[in-house]
N, CA, C and O atoms as a GROMACS GRO file, in nm:
protein
  208
    1MET      N    1   9.703  12.151   7.953
    1MET     CA    2   9.795  12.190   8.015
    1MET      C    3   9.868  12.074   8.094
    1MET      O    4   9.935  11.973   8.070
    2LEU      N    5   9.789  12.186   8.268
    2LEU     CA    6   9.875  12.088   8.423
    2LEU      C    7   9.836  11.946   8.454
    2LEU      O    8   9.918  11.881   8.519
    3ALA      N    9   9.657  11.853   8.394
    3ALA     CA   10   9.719  11.781   8.346
    3ALA      C   11   9.865  11.663   8.310
    3ALA      O   12   9.922  11.562   8.352
    4GLY      N   13   9.867  11.772   8.193
    4GLY     CA   14   9.994  11.692   8.105
    4GLY      C   15  10.166  11.674   8.226
    4GLY      O   16  10.240  11.581   8.258
    5SER      N   17  10.154  11.821   8.254
    5SER     CA   18  10.271  11.854   8.353
    5SER      C   19  10.265  11.726   8.504
    5SER      O   20  10.355  11.647   8.533
    6GLU      N   21  10.101  11.749   8.591
    6GLU     CA   22  10.080  11.647   8.659
    6GLU      C   23  10.202  11.430   8.634
    6GLU      O   24  10.267  11.340   8.686
    7ALA      N   25  10.150  11.479   8.536
    7ALA     CA   26  10.217  11.297   8.439
    7ALA      C   27  10.341  11.347   8.418
    7ALA      O   28  10.320  11.269   8.325
    8TYR      N   29  10.437  11.391   8.408
    8TYR     CA   30  10.606  11.410   8.333
    8TYR      C   31  10.575  11.439   8.511
    8TYR      O   32  10.536  11.338   8.570
    9GLN      N   33  10.582  11.496   8.550
    9GLN     CA   34  10.626  11.414   8.673
    9GLN      C   35  10.589  11.339   8.714
    9GLN      O   36  10.692  11.273   8.731
   10ALA      N   37  10.505  11.274   8.755
   10ALA     CA   38  10.520  11.141   8.810
   10ALA      C   39  10.577  11.090   8.767
   10ALA      O   40  10.677  11.057   8.831
   11ALA      N   41  10.560  11.024   8.580
   11ALA     CA   42  10.619  10.989   8.538
   11ALA      C   43  10.808  11.028   8.570
   11ALA      O   44  10.886  10.941   8.532
   12LEU      N   45  10.859  11.141   8.629
   12LEU     CA   46  10.950  11.148   8.600
   12LEU      C   47  10.969  11.072   8.763
   12LEU      O   48  11.050  10.979   8.765
   13VAL      N   49  10.923  11.096   8.853
   13VAL     CA   50  10.940  11.050   9.031
   13VAL      C   51  10.981  10.860   9.014
   13VAL      O   52  11.061  10.786   9.071
   14PHE      N   53  10.880  10.840   8.910
   14PHE     CA   54  10.865  10.717   8.884
   14PHE      C   55  10.986  10.618   8.779
   14PHE      O   56  10.988  10.495   8.768
   15TYR      N   57  11.067  10.704   8.721
   15TYR     CA   58  11.148  10.700   8.645
   15TYR      C   59  11.268  10.673   8.706
   15TYR      O   60  11.340  10.581   8.667
   16ASN      N   61  11.306  10.774   8.836
   16ASN     CA   62  11.392  10.843   8.905
   16ASN      C   63  11.380  10.698   9.004
   16ASN      O   64  11.485  10.635   8.997
   17SER      N   65  11.295  10.645   9.075
   17SER     CA   66  11.298  10.564   9.159
   17SER      C   67  11.364  10.452   9.117
   17SER      O   68  11.454  10.398   9.180
   18VAL      N   69  11.301  10.397   8.962
   18VAL     CA   70  11.372  10.289   8.910
   18VAL      C   71  11.564  10.270   8.872
   18VAL      O   72  11.652  10.184   8.879
   19LYS      N   73  11.549  10.400   8.833
   19LYS     CA   74  11.710  10.408   8.805
   19LYS      C   75  11.778  10.416   8.929
   19LYS      O   76  11.889  10.459   8.901
   20THR      N   77  11.770  10.394   9.069
   20THR     CA   78  11.772  10.408   9.191
   20THR      C   79  11.804  10.259   9.206
   20THR      O   80  11.906  10.193   9.225
   21ALA      N   81  11.662  10.234   9.190
   21ALA     CA   82  11.703  10.046   9.210
   21ALA      C   83  11.800   9.980   9.119
   21ALA      O   84  11.856   9.880   9.164
   22ALA      N   85  11.819  10.007   9.038
   22ALA     CA   86  11.876  10.016   8.876
   22ALA      C   87  12.009   9.940   8.942
   22ALA      O   88  12.051   9.824   8.938
   23THR      N   89  12.060  10.077   9.012
   23THR     CA   90  12.154  10.083   9.024
   23THR      C   91  12.255  10.009   9.204
   23THR      O   92  12.374   9.991   9.231
   24HIS      N   93  12.113   9.986   9.289
   24HIS     CA   94  12.140   9.905   9.426
   24HIS      C   95  12.130   9.704   9.310
   24HIS      O   96  12.105   9.610   9.385
   25ASP      N   97  12.145   9.672   9.185
   25ASP     CA   98  12.070   9.593   9.183
   25ASP      C   99  11.992   9.518   9.228
   25ASP      O  100  12.001   9.407   9.281
   26VAL      N  101  11.902   9.591   9.201
   26VAL     CA  102  11.760   9.513   9.231
   26VAL      C  103  11.716   9.404   9.109
   26VAL      O  104  11.788   9.418   9.010
   27SER      N  105  11.649   9.335   9.101
   27SER     CA  106  11.650   9.235   8.985
   27SER      C  107  11.550   9.288   8.962
   27SER      O  108  11.471   9.332   9.045
   28GLY      N  109  11.537   9.292   8.795
   28GLY     CA  110  11.479   9.388   8.662
   28GLY      C  111  11.465   9.418   8.713
   28GLY      O  112  11.378   9.374   8.788
   29ALA      N  113  11.558   9.576   8.751
   29ALA     CA  114  11.555   9.731   8.719
   29ALA      C  115  11.595   9.775   8.651
   29ALA      O  116  11.552   9.879   8.600
   30LYS      N  117  11.706   9.710   8.617
   30LYS     CA  118  11.762   9.710   8.446
   30LYS      C  119  11.745   9.747   8.371
   30LYS      O  120  11.790   9.841   8.305
   31ALA      N  121  11.625   9.636   8.360
   31ALA     CA  122  11.655   9.630   8.259
   31ALA      C  123  11.481   9.710   8.204
   31ALA      O  124  11.452   9.685   8.087
   32VAL      N  125  11.385   9.790   8.277
   32VAL     CA  126  11.269   9.842   8.315
   32VAL      C  127  11.408   9.967   8.302
   32VAL      O  128  11.432   9.988   8.183
   33TYR      N  129  11.475  10.028   8.370
   33TYR     CA  130  11.542  10.088   8.342
   33TYR      C  131  11.577  10.173   8.134
   33TYR      O  132  11.547  10.278   8.077
   34ASP      N  133  11.650  10.053   8.098
   34ASP     CA  134  11.727  10.062   7.996
   34ASP      C  135  11.633  10.110   7.894
   34ASP      O  136  11.668  10.181   7.800
   35GLU      N  137  11.464  10.053   7.922
   35GLU     CA  138  11.360  10.061   7.809
   35GLU      C  139  11.330  10.183   7.889
   35GLU      O  140  11.333  10.264   7.797
   36LEU      N  141  11.314  10.220   7.947
   36LEU     CA  142  11.288  10.405   7.995
   36LEU      C  143  11.400  10.522   7.958
   36LEU      O  144  11.357  10.622   7.901
   37LYS      N  145  11.511  10.517   7.982
   37LYS     CA  146  11.606  10.532   7.994
   37LYS      C  147  11.574  10.604   7.770
   37LYS      O  148  11.619  10.668   7.675
   38LYS      N  149  11.545  10.582   7.783
   38LYS     CA  150  11.497  10.626   7.537
   38LYS      C  151  11.332  10.694   7.624
   38LYS      O  152  11.259  10.775   7.567
   39ARG      N  153  11.308  10.650   7.738
   39ARG     CA  154  11.200  10.824   7.705
   39ARG      C  155  11.296  10.889   7.732
   39ARG      O  156  11.324  10.952   7.630
   40PHE      N  157  11.342  10.904   7.783
   40PHE     CA  158  11.360  11.004   7.905
   40PHE      C  159  11.551  11.059   7.848
   40PHE      O  160  11.637  11.056   7.936
   41PRO      N  161  11.593  11.102   7.709
   41PRO     CA  162  11.717  11.120   7.766
   41PRO      C  163  11.795  11.200   7.797
   41PRO      O  164  11.917  11.184   7.791
   42GLY      N  165  11.724  11.320   7.844
   42GLY     CA  166  11.760  11.378   7.992
   42GLY      C  167  11.937  11.417   7.927
   42GLY      O  168  11.935  11.462   7.813
   43GLY      N  169  12.070  11.405   7.987
   43GLY     CA  170  12.223  11.488   7.915
   43GLY      C  171  12.126  11.636   8.046
   43GLY      O  172  12.026  11.677   8.103
   44LYS      N  173  12.359  11.655   7.994
   44LYS     CA  174  12.351  11.805   8.086
   44LYS      C  175  12.305  11.905   7.942
   44LYS      O  176  12.317  11.901   7.819
   45ARG      N  177  12.246  11.991   8.046
   45ARG     CA  178  12.201  12.115   8.012
   45ARG      C  179  12.350  12.163   7.926
   45ARG      O  180  12.462  12.114   7.939
   46LYS      N  181  12.307  12.267   7.840
   46LYS     CA  182  12.460  12.378   7.827
   46LYS      C  183  12.407  12.505   7.858
   46LYS      O  184  12.302  12.565   7.835
   47SER      N  185  12.557  12.537   7.941
   47SER     CA  186  12.500  12.698   7.984
   47SER      C  187  12.514  12.793   7.892
   47SER      O  188  12.542  12.763   7.776
   48ALA      N  189  12.500  12.893   7.923
   48ALA     CA  190  12.488  12.979   7.837
   48ALA      C  191  12.649  12.997   7.768
   48ALA      O  192  12.666  12.961   7.652
   49ASP      N  193  12.769  13.057   7.850
   49ASP     CA  194  12.930  13.047   7.831
   49ASP      C  195  12.880  12.908   7.699
   49ASP      O  196  12.854  12.960   7.590
   50GLU      N  197  12.865  12.742   7.699
   50GLU     CA  198  12.803  12.655   7.607
   50GLU      C  199  12.745  12.722   7.489
   50GLU      O  200  12.768  12.674   7.378
   51LYS      N  201  12.683  12.812   7.499
   51LYS     CA  202  12.557  12.820   7.386
   51LYS      C  203  12.619  12.892   7.250
   51LYS      O  204  12.600  12.867   7.131
   52THR      N  205  12.686  12.974   7.305
   52THR     CA  206  12.765  13.092   7.163
   52THR      C  207  12.922  13.064   7.156
   52THR      O  208  12.992  13.125   7.076
   0.00000   0.00000   0.00000
């Protein structure tokens, strides 16, 4: 579990780097970001008030 957690954290670091590069119009970053965002759906989390 520890190795999986570390791998996921490293993947998130890479994803966020690509996301930042895409917002700064780095060549090729937008295509990589579009592909990766399928793997990291994210989104806003609901608060306790919204869940009820």
